[in-house]
C-alpha positions, 0 to 999 in steps of 0.5 A: 074390113079394117087393116091389121095393126102392124108390128111397128105399132104393136111395139110402140103400143107395148113401150108406151103401155110400160112407160105409162105403168112406170109413171103410175108406179111413180105416183105411189112413191119414188121408192116404188119406181126405183124398185121397178126400174131396178127389177127391169133395167139391165145392170152393168154389174155381173153379180146383179145380172146373175140374179136379173137374167131377164133384164137384157130382154126387158130393158129395151121396153122400159122408159122413165123420161117422156123425151126419151120414149118420144124420140125412140118411138118417132124413129121406130115409127118412121124407119120401122115403116120403111123397114116393113116396106123394103124388107119384111114385117116379120123381121122387125121384131127379130131385129128389134129383139137382137139389136136390143140384146146386142146393145145390152151385151156391148154395154155390159162388156164395156163397163166390165172390161174398160177401165174408164167405166170401172167406178160406175159399173157397180151401180150402172143401169141401162134402159130404153129402146134405143139400141133396138131402134138403132138396129132397125134404123141402121138395118134399113139404111144399109139395105136401101142406102140410096133411098131419099127421105124427106123428114117432115118435108123439110129437107131431102136426105139419103138413108146412108147419110142419115145413118152416118149422122145417127152413129156419129152423134152417139160416138160424139156423146160417148163422154157425156152424161149417158155414156152407157146408153150410147154404148148400147146404141152402138151395139144395136147399130152394129147388129143392124149394120150386119143384118142390113149388109147380109141382106144386100147379099141375099142372106137371111140372118134371123130365120132361126129366131123366126122358126122359134117364134113360129113354134110358139105361136102356131095354133093347131086347128081343130077342124079341117075342110077342103077348098078345091084342093087335094090338100086339107086346110083348116078355116083358120089356115085358109083365112090366115094365108089369105090375110098374109097374102093381102098384107104382103100385096099391100107392102109391095104396092107401097114399095112401088109407090115409093121407089118404082117397080124396078126396086122389086126383088125377083121374089116380090115380082113373082108374088105380084104376078101370082097374086094378080093371076089368082084375082083374075081367076076369081 
């Protein structure tokens, strides 16, 4: 049975699909691409934002430049994979969205309250997954700060130093050609830091958003059956629980292979033993 596509790959597919759509639109004329970008990029001008309230969500999936999307998707793939391994797959989308929204909020606030941006705010537009990706990068780097990675097998670096370099580069470039973009990156990074810090204290901060997702995505089964249990379950529920358990087991095994059994939380160790017991019973 083929492995399910994980949420990180799904986010990459969405970003690439919209990037390809933007480039197809560009073939029909630059004016059409401009209208497309204006429709989905987040504006710094509050009047424009009032009539395009969806843009703080849509901008984080929109790219026009190839190197822009390539860099974002590489960071998302490598650090998003670590996020899934050490934290939890279902929280990736929550951190991605909330990090993107935090980036959009800081961008809008800065361009409307800081005098240095006053002349630019009328026509300011921001797009790209950078703020959302920054949240994921910083979140996992704070949570597993001493974990060592080897980018492209070239050198070794702890995640905490990677995060510091990542943020420092944005601060240095604040006075460059993409000021608004780097402000948004820092907004996403700030949310990622807060999420990662809270997680080190065993405090979950995205449950409310995951509950909303659950209410929209839960399917109501038509037929109920029993599986040696007093509690009736549908075929869908049974298969879904089985698939989720196997995916969680795969994640825990990946985590063990990366940083050893001692890196597991009590909850993960309990799950490991429970899963093993079920396998023995069969």
